[in-house]
C-alpha positions in Angstrom: 8.3 -22.9 -19.9 11.2 -21.7 -18.0 11.8 -18.2 -16.9 10.4 -15.6 -19.2 7.2 -16.2 -21.0 8.2 -15.5 -24.6 5.2 -16.8 -26.6 1.6 -15.9 -26.5 0.8 -19.3 -25.1 3.4 -19.1 -22.4 2.1 -15.6 -21.4 -1.4 -17.0 -21.2 -0.2 -19.8 -19.0 1.4 -17.3 -16.6 -1.6 -15.1 -16.5 -4.0 -18.0 -16.0 -1.9 -19.3 -13.1 -1.9 -15.9 -11.4 -5.6 -15.5 -12.1 -6.3 -18.9 -10.6 -4.3 -18.0 -7.5 -6.0 -14.6 -7.2 -9.5 -16.2 -7.2 -8.4 -18.2 -4.2 -7.6 -15.0 -2.3 -10.3 -12.6 -3.5 -9.9 -10.2 -0.6 -6.5 -9.2 -2.0 -6.0 -6.6 -4.7 -3.8 -7.8 -7.6 -1.0 -5.5 -6.7 -1.1 -6.7 -3.1 -1.0 -10.3 -4.3 2.0 -9.8 -6.6 4.1 -7.7 -4.3 3.5 -9.9 -1.3 4.2 -13.1 -3.3 7.4 -11.6 -4.5 8.7 -10.6 -1.0 10.9 -13.8 -0.8 13.1 -12.8 -3.7 16.4 -11.1 -3.3 15.0 -7.9 -4.9 12.3 -7.7 -2.2 8.9 -6.7 -3.6 10.1 -5.4 -6.9 8.4 -7.6 -9.5 10.4 -5.9 -12.3 13.3 -8.3 -11.9 11.3 -11.5 -11.3 11.0 -13.9 -14.3 7.4 -14.7 -15.3 7.5 -18.4 -14.4 8.9 -17.6 -11.0 6.3 -14.9 -10.3 3.5 -17.3 -11.1 5.0 -20.0 -8.8 5.6 -17.5 -6.0 2.0 -16.3 -6.4 0.6 -19.8 -6.1 2.8 -20.5 -3.1 1.9 -17.3 -1.4 -1.9 -17.9 -1.8 -1.4 -21.4 -0.4 0.3 -20.0 2.7 -2.1 -17.1 2.9 -5.1 -19.4 3.1 -3.8 -21.7 5.8 
């Protein structure tokens, strides 16, 4: 999958990745997790413009840094 999750399977993969990352940082609320993960994008913390695959990747990377 690249970019936007267009199929049900691709959407499930994105949600599963975000859920998995969230369970590794349970002290964060979901909104905190997504906004903070998206900070590195040109649009700042506005998840509206971030493609699904990128948001999942950014979330995983943020949690990895958060837990160090």
